[in-house]
PABA-553854 format. One line per 2 residues: number of its first residue (from 1); for each residue x, y, z of N, C-alpha, C. Coordinates in Angstrom, 1 decimal. Atoms other than C-alpha are relative to their C-alpha. Layout:
N
NUM = X/Y/Z/X/Y/Z/X/Y/Z ~ ... .
% end
This chain:
173
1 = 1.4/0.3/0.4/108.4/210.3/69.2/-0.1/0.3/-1.6 ~ 0.1/-0.1/1.5/107.5/209.8/65.5/-1.3/0.7/-0.3 .
3 = 1.3/-0.6/0.5/104.9/211.8/63.5/-0.8/-1.0/-0.7 ~ 0.8/1.0/0.7/103.8/208.6/61.9/-1.0/-0.6/0.8 .
5 = 1.1/0.7/-0.7/100.5/207.2/62.9/0.1/-1.5/-0.2 ~ -0.2/1.5/0.2/100.4/203.4/63.5/-0.6/-0.5/-1.3 .
7 = 0.7/0.5/1.3/98.0/202.9/60.5/0.8/0.4/-1.2 ~ -0.8/-0.5/1.2/100.5/204.7/58.2/1.1/-1.0/-0.3 .
9 = -1.1/0.9/0.2/103.0/201.9/58.5/-0.4/-1.3/-0.6 ~ 0.6/1.2/0.7/100.7/199.2/57.0/0.0/0.1/-1.5 .
11 = 0.2/0.0/1.4/100.5/198.2/53.4/-1.5/-0.2/-0.2 ~ 1.5/0.0/0.3/96.9/198.9/52.3/-0.2/-0.5/-1.4 .
13 = 0.4/0.5/1.3/95.4/196.9/49.5/-1.5/-0.4/0.0 ~ 1.5/0.3/-0.1/91.6/197.2/49.6/-0.5/-0.8/-1.2 .
15 = 0.4/0.7/1.1/91.4/195.8/46.1/0.2/-1.5/0.2 ~ -0.3/1.5/-0.3/93.0/192.5/47.3/-1.1/-0.5/0.9 .
17 = 1.1/0.5/-0.9/90.4/192.2/50.1/-1.3/-0.2/-0.8 ~ 1.2/0.1/0.8/87.6/192.9/47.6/0.1/-1.3/-0.9 .
19 = -0.2/1.2/0.8/89.1/190.2/45.3/-0.2/-1.3/0.8 ~ 0.2/1.2/-0.8/89.3/187.7/48.1/-1.4/-0.3/0.4 .
21 = 1.4/0.1/-0.5/85.8/188.4/49.4/-1.1/-0.2/-1.1 ~ 1.0/-0.1/1.0/83.9/189.0/46.1/0.3/-0.8/-1.3 .
23 = -0.3/0.5/1.3/85.7/187.6/43.2/0.5/-1.5/0.0 ~ -0.3/1.5/-0.1/86.8/184.1/44.4/-1.2/-0.7/0.4 .
25 = 1.2/0.7/-0.4/83.8/181.9/44.3/0.2/-0.8/1.3 ~ -0.1/0.6/-1.3/83.0/180.4/47.7/0.3/-1.5/0.0 .
27 = -0.3/1.5/0.1/83.3/176.8/46.5/1.4/-0.3/-0.3 ~ -1.5/0.2/0.3/87.0/177.3/45.6/0.7/0.1/1.3 .
29 = -0.7/0.1/-1.3/89.0/176.2/48.6/1.5/0.4/-0.2 ~ -1.4/-0.3/0.2/92.5/176.8/47.0/0.1/0.7/-1.4 .
31 = -0.1/-0.8/1.3/93.1/179.5/44.3/1.0/-0.6/-0.9 ~ -1.0/0.6/0.8/96.2/177.7/43.1/-0.5/-1.3/-0.7 .
33 = 0.6/1.3/0.6/94.4/174.4/42.6/-1.0/0.4/-1.1 ~ 0.9/-0.5/1.1/91.7/176.3/40.7/0.7/0.4/-1.2 .
35 = -0.8/-0.4/1.2/94.3/177.9/38.5/0.6/-1.2/-0.7 ~ -0.6/1.1/0.6/96.0/174.6/37.9/-1.0/-0.8/-0.8 .
37 = 1.0/0.8/0.7/92.7/173.1/36.8/-0.7/0.9/-1.1 ~ 0.5/-1.0/1.0/92.1/176.2/34.5/-1.5/0.4/0.2 .
39 = 1.3/-0.5/-0.3/89.0/177.2/36.3/-0.2/1.4/-0.5 ~ 0.2/-1.3/0.6/87.7/180.1/34.3/-0.5/1.1/0.9 .
41 = 0.6/-1.0/-0.9/86.2/181.8/37.3/1.1/0.8/0.8 ~ -1.1/-0.7/-0.6/89.7/182.8/38.6/1.0/0.5/-1.0 .
43 = -1.1/-0.6/0.8/92.4/185.0/37.2/1.2/-0.8/0.0 ~ -1.3/0.7/0.1/95.5/183.2/36.0/0.8/0.7/-1.1 .
45 = -0.9/-0.6/1.0/98.4/185.0/34.3/1.2/-0.9/0.0 ~ -1.0/1.0/0.1/100.5/182.0/33.4/1.1/0.4/-1.0 .
47 = -1.2/-0.2/0.9/104.0/182.3/31.9/0.5/-1.3/-0.5 ~ -0.4/1.3/0.4/104.7/178.6/31.8/-0.8/-1.0/0.9 .
49 = 0.5/1.1/-0.8/103.2/175.3/32.9/0.2/-1.3/-0.7 ~ -0.1/1.4/0.5/103.6/171.6/32.5/-0.8/-0.9/1.0 .
51 = 0.8/0.9/-0.8/102.2/168.5/34.2/0.2/0.2/1.5 ~ -0.4/-0.1/-1.4/104.0/169.3/37.5/-0.2/1.4/0.7 .
53 = 0.1/-1.4/-0.6/104.0/173.1/38.1/-0.4/1.0/-1.0 ~ 0.3/-1.2/0.9/103.1/176.5/36.8/0.8/1.2/0.6 .
55 = -0.7/-1.3/-0.3/104.9/179.8/36.8/-1.1/1.1/-0.4 ~ 1.0/-1.0/0.1/102.4/182.6/37.3/0.4/1.4/0.5 .
57 = -0.2/-1.3/-0.6/102.4/186.3/37.8/-0.9/0.2/1.2 ~ 0.8/-0.4/-1.2/101.3/187.5/41.2/-0.9/1.1/-0.4 .
59 = 0.9/-1.1/0.4/98.2/189.6/40.5/-0.1/1.1/1.0 ~ -0.3/-1.1/-1.0/99.0/191.6/43.6/1.5/0.0/0.3 .
61 = -1.4/0.1/-0.2/102.7/191.9/43.1/0.7/0.9/1.0 ~ -0.8/-0.8/-0.9/105.3/193.0/45.6/0.8/1.0/-0.8 .
63 = -0.8/-0.9/0.9/107.2/194.5/42.7/-0.3/-0.4/-1.5 ~ 0.3/0.3/1.4/107.0/194.7/38.9/0.8/-1.3/-0.4 .
65 = -0.7/1.3/0.5/107.8/191.2/37.4/-0.1/-1.1/1.0 ~ 0.1/1.0/-1.1/106.9/189.2/40.6/-0.6/-1.2/-0.6 .
67 = 0.5/1.3/0.4/106.5/185.6/39.7/-0.1/-1.0/1.1 ~ 0.2/1.1/-1.0/105.4/182.5/41.7/0.2/-1.3/-0.8 .
69 = -0.2/1.4/0.5/106.5/178.9/41.0/-0.9/-0.9/1.0 ~ 1.0/0.7/-0.7/103.6/176.7/42.1/-0.1/-1.5/-0.4 .
71 = 0.3/1.4/0.4/103.4/172.9/42.2/-1.5/-0.2/-0.2 ~ 1.4/0.3/0.2/100.1/171.7/40.8/-0.6/-0.9/1.1 .
73 = 0.4/0.9/-1.1/99.9/169.1/43.5/-0.3/0.8/1.2 ~ 0.3/-0.8/-1.2/98.2/170.5/46.6/0.8/-0.4/1.2 .
75 = -0.9/0.2/-1.2/100.9/170.6/49.3/0.2/1.3/0.7 ~ -0.2/-1.2/-0.8/101.5/173.0/52.1/1.5/0.2/0.5 .
77 = -1.4/0.0/-0.6/105.2/172.2/52.9/0.9/-0.7/-1.0 ~ -1.0/0.7/0.8/108.4/171.2/51.2/0.1/-1.5/0.4 .
79 = -0.1/1.3/-0.4/108.3/168.1/53.3/-1.0/-1.0/-0.6 ~ 1.0/0.8/0.6/105.3/166.9/51.4/0.4/-0.4/-1.5 .
81 = -0.5/0.3/1.4/107.3/166.8/48.1/1.0/-1.2/0.1 ~ -1.1/1.0/0.1/109.4/163.8/47.0/1.3/0.7/-0.3 .
83 = -1.3/-0.6/0.4/113.1/164.4/46.4/0.0/0.5/-1.4 ~ 0.0/-0.4/1.4/112.5/164.6/42.7/-0.9/1.2/-0.2 .
85 = 0.9/-1.2/0.1/109.5/167.0/43.1/0.7/1.3/0.5 ~ -0.7/-1.2/-0.6/111.6/169.3/45.3/1.1/0.4/-1.0 .
87 = -1.1/-0.4/1.0/114.5/169.2/42.8/-0.6/0.7/-1.2 ~ 0.6/-0.6/1.2/112.2/169.9/40.0/-0.5/1.4/0.3 .
89 = 0.5/-1.3/-0.4/110.6/172.8/41.8/1.1/1.0/0.0 ~ -1.2/-0.9/-0.1/114.0/174.4/42.5/0.7/0.2/-1.3 .
91 = -0.5/-0.1/1.4/115.2/173.7/39.0/-0.7/1.1/-0.7 ~ 0.8/-1.0/0.6/112.3/175.9/37.9/0.3/1.4/0.6 .
93 = -0.3/-1.3/-0.7/113.1/178.6/40.5/1.3/0.5/-0.6 ~ -1.2/-0.4/0.6/116.6/178.7/39.1/-0.2/0.5/-1.5 .
95 = 0.3/-0.4/1.4/115.2/179.0/35.5/-0.7/1.4/0.1 ~ 0.8/-1.3/-0.2/112.8/181.8/36.7/1.0/1.1/0.3 .
97 = -1.0/-1.1/-0.3/115.8/183.7/38.1/0.7/0.4/-1.3 ~ -0.6/-0.3/1.3/117.5/183.4/34.7/-0.9/0.9/-0.9 .
99 = 1.0/-0.7/0.8/114.3/184.6/33.0/-0.1/1.5/0.5 ~ 0.1/-1.3/-0.5/114.0/187.6/35.3/1.3/0.8/-0.3 .
101 = -1.3/-0.7/0.3/117.7/188.5/34.9/0.1/0.5/-1.5 ~ 0.0/-0.3/1.4/117.3/188.4/31.1/-1.0/1.0/-0.4 .
103 = 1.1/-0.8/0.4/113.9/190.1/30.8/-0.1/1.3/0.8 ~ 0.2/-1.2/-0.8/113.7/192.5/33.7/1.3/0.7/0.4 .
105 = -1.3/-0.6/-0.3/117.4/193.1/34.4/0.0/0.7/1.4 ~ 0.0/-0.5/-1.4/117.0/193.6/38.2/1.4/0.1/0.6 .
107 = -1.3/0.0/-0.7/119.9/194.5/40.5/0.1/-1.2/1.0 ~ 0.0/1.1/-0.9/118.8/191.7/42.8/-1.4/-0.7/-0.1 .
109 = 1.2/0.8/0.0/116.1/189.0/43.3/-0.2/-0.6/1.4 ~ 0.4/0.6/-1.3/114.3/188.0/46.5/-0.7/-1.3/-0.4 .
111 = 0.7/1.3/0.2/113.3/184.3/46.6/-0.5/-0.4/1.4 ~ 0.5/0.3/-1.3/111.0/183.3/49.4/-1.2/-1.0/0.0 .
113 = 1.1/0.9/-0.2/108.6/180.7/50.7/-0.5/0.2/1.4 ~ 0.7/-0.2/-1.3/106.1/181.3/53.5/-0.8/-1.3/0.3 .
115 = 0.7/1.3/-0.4/105.0/178.0/55.2/-0.7/0.2/1.3 ~ 0.8/-0.2/-1.2/102.2/178.5/57.6/-0.4/1.5/0.2 .
117 = 0.5/-1.4/-0.2/100.1/181.6/58.5/0.9/0.9/0.8 ~ -0.9/-0.8/-0.8/102.5/182.7/61.2/1.2/0.5/-0.7 .
119 = -1.1/-0.4/0.8/105.2/182.9/58.6/-0.3/0.9/-1.2 ~ 0.4/-0.9/1.1/103.2/185.1/56.3/-0.7/-0.6/-1.1 .
121 = 0.7/0.7/1.0/101.5/182.5/54.2/-1.4/0.5/-0.2 ~ 1.4/-0.5/0.2/98.3/184.0/52.6/-0.8/-1.1/-0.7 .
123 = 0.7/1.0/0.7/97.5/181.0/50.4/0.6/-1.4/0.5 ~ -0.6/1.3/-0.5/97.9/177.5/52.1/0.2/-1.0/-1.1 .
125 = -0.4/0.9/1.1/99.4/175.9/49.0/1.5/0.4/-0.2 ~ -1.4/-0.3/0.1/103.2/175.7/48.7/0.3/0.8/-1.3 .
127 = -0.4/-0.7/1.2/104.6/178.3/46.3/1.3/0.8/0.3 ~ -1.2/-0.8/-0.2/107.9/180.1/45.8/-0.1/1.3/-0.7 .
129 = 0.1/-1.3/0.5/107.9/183.8/45.4/1.4/0.4/-0.6 ~ -1.3/-0.5/0.6/110.6/185.2/43.0/-0.3/1.4/-0.5 .
131 = 0.4/-1.4/0.1/110.6/189.0/43.2/1.3/0.8/-0.5 ~ -1.1/-0.8/0.4/113.0/191.2/41.1/0.0/1.3/0.8 .
133 = -0.2/-1.3/-0.7/114.5/194.2/42.9/0.8/0.9/-0.9 ~ -0.6/-0.9/1.0/115.5/197.3/40.9/0.6/1.2/0.7 .
135 = -0.8/-1.1/-0.6/117.8/200.2/41.5/-0.9/1.2/0.4 ~ 0.9/-1.1/-0.3/115.0/202.8/41.4/-1.3/-0.4/0.7 .
137 = 1.3/0.4/-0.7/112.5/201.1/43.7/-0.4/1.0/1.1 ~ 0.4/-1.0/-1.1/112.5/204.0/46.2/0.0/1.4/-0.6 .
139 = 0.2/-1.3/0.5/111.2/207.1/44.5/-0.8/0.8/1.0 ~ 0.8/-0.9/-0.8/109.1/210.0/45.8/-1.3/-0.7/0.5 .
141 = 1.3/0.6/-0.4/105.8/208.0/45.9/0.3/-1.0/1.2 ~ -0.3/1.0/-1.0/107.4/205.1/47.9/0.6/0.7/1.3 .
143 = -0.7/-0.6/-1.1/109.5/207.3/50.2/-1.0/1.0/0.8 ~ 0.8/-1.0/-0.7/107.1/210.2/50.9/-1.4/-0.4/0.3 .
145 = 1.4/0.4/-0.1/103.7/208.6/50.4/-0.2/-1.4/0.3 ~ 0.1/1.4/-0.3/104.4/205.0/51.2/-0.9/-0.7/-1.0 .
147 = 0.8/0.6/1.1/102.8/204.0/47.9/0.9/-0.6/-1.0 ~ -0.8/0.7/1.0/104.3/201.4/45.6/-0.5/0.3/-1.4 .
149 = 0.4/-0.3/1.4/104.3/202.4/41.9/0.5/-1.1/-0.9 ~ -0.3/1.1/1.0/104.2/199.6/39.3/0.1/0.8/-1.4 .
151 = -0.3/-0.7/1.2/105.7/200.9/36.1/-0.5/-0.6/-1.3 ~ 0.6/0.7/1.1/104.1/198.4/33.8/-1.2/-0.8/0.4 .
153 = 1.2/0.8/-0.3/100.8/196.6/33.6/0.4/-1.5/0.1 ~ -0.3/1.4/-0.1/100.6/192.9/34.4/0.0/-0.7/-1.4 .
155 = 0.0/0.6/1.3/99.8/192.1/30.8/1.3/0.4/-0.7 ~ -1.2/-0.3/0.6/102.9/194.0/29.6/1.2/-0.8/0.6 .
157 = -1.0/0.9/-0.6/105.1/192.1/32.1/-0.1/-1.4/-0.5 ~ 0.2/1.4/0.5/103.5/188.8/31.0/0.6/-0.1/-1.4 .
159 = -0.4/0.1/1.4/104.2/189.5/27.4/1.5/0.0/-0.1 ~ -1.5/-0.1/-0.1/107.9/190.4/28.2/0.5/-1.4/0.3 .
161 = -0.4/1.3/-0.4/108.2/187.1/29.9/-0.2/-1.1/-1.0 ~ 0.4/1.0/1.1/106.4/185.1/27.2/1.0/0.1/-1.2 .
163 = -1.0/-0.1/1.1/108.9/186.5/24.6/1.2/-0.8/0.3 ~ -1.2/0.8/-0.4/111.6/184.6/26.5/-0.3/-1.3/0.7 .
165 = 0.5/1.2/-0.6/109.6/181.6/27.6/0.9/-1.2/-0.2 ~ -1.0/1.0/0.3/112.3/179.4/26.0/0.9/-0.3/1.2 .
167 = -0.9/0.2/-1.1/114.4/179.9/29.1/-0.5/-0.9/1.0 ~ 0.6/0.9/-1.0/111.9/178.0/31.2/-0.2/-1.4/-0.5 .
169 = 0.5/1.3/0.6/111.1/175.2/28.8/1.0/-1.2/0.2 ~ -0.9/1.2/-0.2/114.2/173.1/29.4/0.5/-0.1/1.4 .
171 = -0.4/0.0/-1.4/114.2/173.4/33.2/0.3/-1.4/0.6 ~ -0.1/1.3/-0.6/113.9/169.7/33.8/0.4/-1.0/-1.1 .
173 = -0.5/0.9/1.0/115.7/166.9/32.0/-1.0/-1.1/-0.4 .
% end
């Protein structure tokens, strides 16, 4: 028998719920589409963008330096992309990996796509999560208190990435 209560095993993020309920205007159907159209009513922490995609910081990151590669075209699945669009998307994912290795110097990187609510998709718009993993990700707060500690602000992380934005600029021929 464990001393852990069932509610202690969940990741709690009341600020995310508040953001979803109160800060995203009701007429916005897709946060990524609003970001791609530069809708000033939504937060967007862009590291790179062009006519096809954008690379943005997750404002509720899984880890410090968490980036997302998002096609501007509203699609929910890889099958909705042409071969060229798919190749272009993954060329950028590859460049984002290089950027994270250069700027963040992680021990590893998780790359993931959740397609469909049952798979963990929280925003029904295709996006690739690129999450750096560090050696000291499990300290006292994480182990004893089940609380994730972010060691830098989103703005600090963004500035670090912008300093090496050149890594992303030549991602597609």
